[in-house]
C-alpha positions, 0 to 999 in steps of 0.5 A: 500481533501474537495470536491475531488476524491481519488483512493485507492487500497487494500482498504478492510483492513489494511493500505488501509482501514485506508487511505480510512477512513482518506480521507473520514474524511478529506472531500473527495467527492468521493473515488474509492475503489479497492480490491478483497474483494467486501463485505469488501469494501461495509462494510467500511461505509465511509461518502462520495460517493464511487465507488467499483471495485472488482478484481485483480489489476494485471488484465488490464481489471479491470483498463479499467473499472476504467478508463471508469468511468472517473476522475478526480482524485486528490489523489491516494493511490496505496497500494494493495499487498501480502506477498506471501509464504516465501522461500529461493531463492534456494527453491522458485518456479517460480509460487510463484515468479510470483504470488508475482510480479504479484500483487505487481509490475504488479498491481502497474504499472497498477494502477499507469498508470491509476492514472496518466491518470486520475489525475488532474494537481497538484495532488498527489500519494503515492505507498506503498512499504516496508522497505524490499526493502531497507534492505535485509532479508532472505527468501523474495526475491520476496517480497523485489524485488517487493517493491524495484521496486515499489520505483523506479517506483515511482521515474520514475513516479515523473519525468514523471509527474513533468511538470503537477505538479503531485507529486509521492512518496512512503512509506516504512513501517516496521512492521505494525499491520495488518491482513497481518501477519495472516496465516503466519506460523511463526506468527501463531506459535507465537500466539499459544505460546502466548495462542492465544493472537495475540497482545502479539505475535505482541508485541514480534515480534516487540521487536525482530526486531525493535529498537523502540520495537513496530509496527506501526498501520495502522492508523499511516501509513495512517496519514503519507500517508495523509501528503505526499498527502497534501500541507504540502509536496508540495515540496516532490516528487520522495521520499520514506518515510521509517517508520520502527521504526529503523528496517533498522539501 
């Protein structure tokens, strides 16, 4: 990434922040950071030039501002997403469905569209999906559907961009130890059962759902995304890397 420009959405925390740090450490000259939380973006302390755009990735006006800043962009990590409120289909409200779809799918489309417009030929992009887009689970119809759609979106983008040498892939993590779990009722209950020990709650949850018995760290997922962005993955496009510790087995 030496001397290149990158775009990262959902960059204020978790996988997005880990990717921003990894891109900076690999020599990126500039990183365009997008997230709702401006303060956390400013606190990342990256050792390269940054351009901060605070706002909702599902807001088209945000992407008009990003595009107005101009490219070119050599690498994009389109990571912004929310888990939303879990509920069975029969009890899910339309507002909840639309809120999740707005961020996870509309936001993915808008960020991808801008990234493709600003990308240099031969660049690479990775969209963050989820293993739940591959393996069905109860109570997450909106989230799982949005992430399945993201994987298909990446495939279509890969085909449309192939004549420019642009590669577009997705990554589908399973359990990752990030702040996305905090505030989720069942996880908060699990932390309470562990007398406030969050790490213990994560370990218990991982052992229950993953054959590997562990969740990935944000830095591990960022490393896999960096591989997909790198020349080592020069012949990989339109693919989804499932990184789930065997959860889908």
